[in-house]
N, C-alpha and C positions, 0 to 999 in steps of 0.2 A: 504493499500499499504506499502510495507516494505522500510524502509528508507536505503540508501546505508551505508555500514559501513566505517570505517577509512581504512582499508586495500582495500576494493573495490576502494573508492575515491583515495587512494594514485596510485595504480595501473592504475587507468583510467588517471588520471592527468600525472603521468610519461611517459605513453605511447602516450597521446595527444602531450606532448611537444617533443617527438620522443627521451626522454633519455634512455639509459640503466641504471641499477641499479649502476653500477661503474660511469658513469658520473654525476648521481645524487649525490653519495656519494663525488665526486670531487667538485660539485658545493656548497656543504654544509660541515660542520664540522661532519656530522652525518657518521658513520661507515658504510661500505657496508653490513656487517653481520646484524646490526641493521636495515637496510632497508629490507633486506630479510626478518627477522623475524616479522616484521611490515606487510609486504605484505603478509605472510603466517597465519598471525593472531595469531602469538605465542606470542607476547607481547602488552601491552598496553602502547604507550610511554608517557612520559612526556609531559607536553604542551610544553616547552621549545624546545624539539625535533622536536615535530610538527610545531612550529614557523620557525625553521630552515629550515624545508623541505618546508615549504610555500616559505619561501624566495626564496631558491634555485629553486622551481619550477615557481616563480614570479606570484602566486597566493595568494588570501587571505587566512587566517587560516579557515575560515568559509567554503571554499571551500574543505578541508579536514575532519572537523570534523562536525558530525551534532549535532547541540543543540537543546535539547528538549525544549518544551514550558514550561517555568518556572511556570506557572499557573497549568499545570496538576499535578505536584508532589504534593501539599498540599492536592489537591483533593482525589489522591489517598490514601494519609495517613489517610485522613478523613474516606473514605469508609473502609479502613484496620480495623482502630480502631473501627468503627461502627461494622464491622462483628465479630471481635474479642472480644469486650468488650460488646456488648449488652447481651450477656446471663447472665450478672449480674443482668439484671432485673427479673431474676427467682427468686431472693430472696424477691421480693416484689409482682410479680405476677405471679400466677402458670403457668408452662410451657413456659413462656416468654423466658426461656434460650434456647429453640428451636425455637419457634414462631418469635421472633424478628430477629435473623440472618437468618432465611428462607425467610422472607420478603424481607430484604437487598440482599440476595441472588438471590431470583427470579428476582429481578428489576435491578441487575448489573452484572448477569452471563453471559447474551450474548454481553455485551460490552467488557469484557477483559477475558481471559483465568485464568487469577492470581484470580480475585474475584470469578470466578467459582470455581477453584480447592479449595481454602481457604475457601469459603463458604460450600464446600461439607465437608471439614474436619471439620470446626467447628459444623455444625449440626450433622455429624456422632458421633463426640466426645459426645455432650451433649445428643443426643439420648440414647447412650450408659450409659452414667452417670446416666441419669434419670431412665433407666431400672434396673442397677445395685443398684441404691438407693431404688426402690420398691422391689426388690428382698431381699434386705437386711432387710427391714422392715418386709416381709413376714416370714423371718426367726425368726422372734419374737416368733412366734407360735411353732416354733420346738426347737428352744435353747433360752428360755427367758433369757434375763441377759446379755448375751454375744454378742449379735447382735449389741449393742450400738457402741462398738468399730468398728466393720466392717462399720456401715452407717456413723460414724464419719470419719473414714479413706477415704470411697468413697467421701464424701463430701468435705474434706480437699484436697484430690487428685485432685478433678474437680476445686477448687478456685485455687490451686498451677500451675496446667497445663494452665488454662485459662489466668492468670497473665503473666505466663512465654511466653506463644505462643504470647499475645497481644504486649508484649515488642519485641519479637523476629521479629514478622511480620512488625512493624514498623522501626525497626532497618536495618534489612537484606532481608525482603521480603518472608521470608521462615516461616514454621509452621510444628510441629511435635506434634499430639496428639496421644500418645499411649493407647492401649487398646480400640481403638474405633472398633466399628462393623460397616463394609462397608454397611450401609442401602443405602446410594447414592453412587453409582459407579463412579470413575473417567471416566472421556469420555477418550476414546482412542486416 
């Protein structure tokens, strides 16, 4: 079930009280244009503005903003860390760079679309890197001596992009794995 947003809550509470946007602006020190922009979803107001609106509407701040469950965020960060960092086990166990994130993805993909998209991206990237690595090793028979640079570059890029995406996923919830072959297509 989708929780209502701040703009939906403000609009609902204002209409419930029977106030126009002008009347609400007069009851608070919040400008009319700011109220209009909040109700359109154009801005994310400061907490002080939300408090002023709540006082003007004679409601609690919690009636306007939806607070997420604080226990859910660390779990989300742990799963994101596990998804993005588990491929490093591939240095110890062959194919663990693909299998570990695949097990996590299969377990968590149905719970949240973020886990699903990140899991697909991680698996696609590490399948691609593994394929490129094997192909570079096979090039030894065609151009012996020079493929070490290619093999080293593939390994280094795999490590760099894995570290960068692990940190980015934990900070902003986004990831970007270039040069990935889409073995697992994103859901439409």
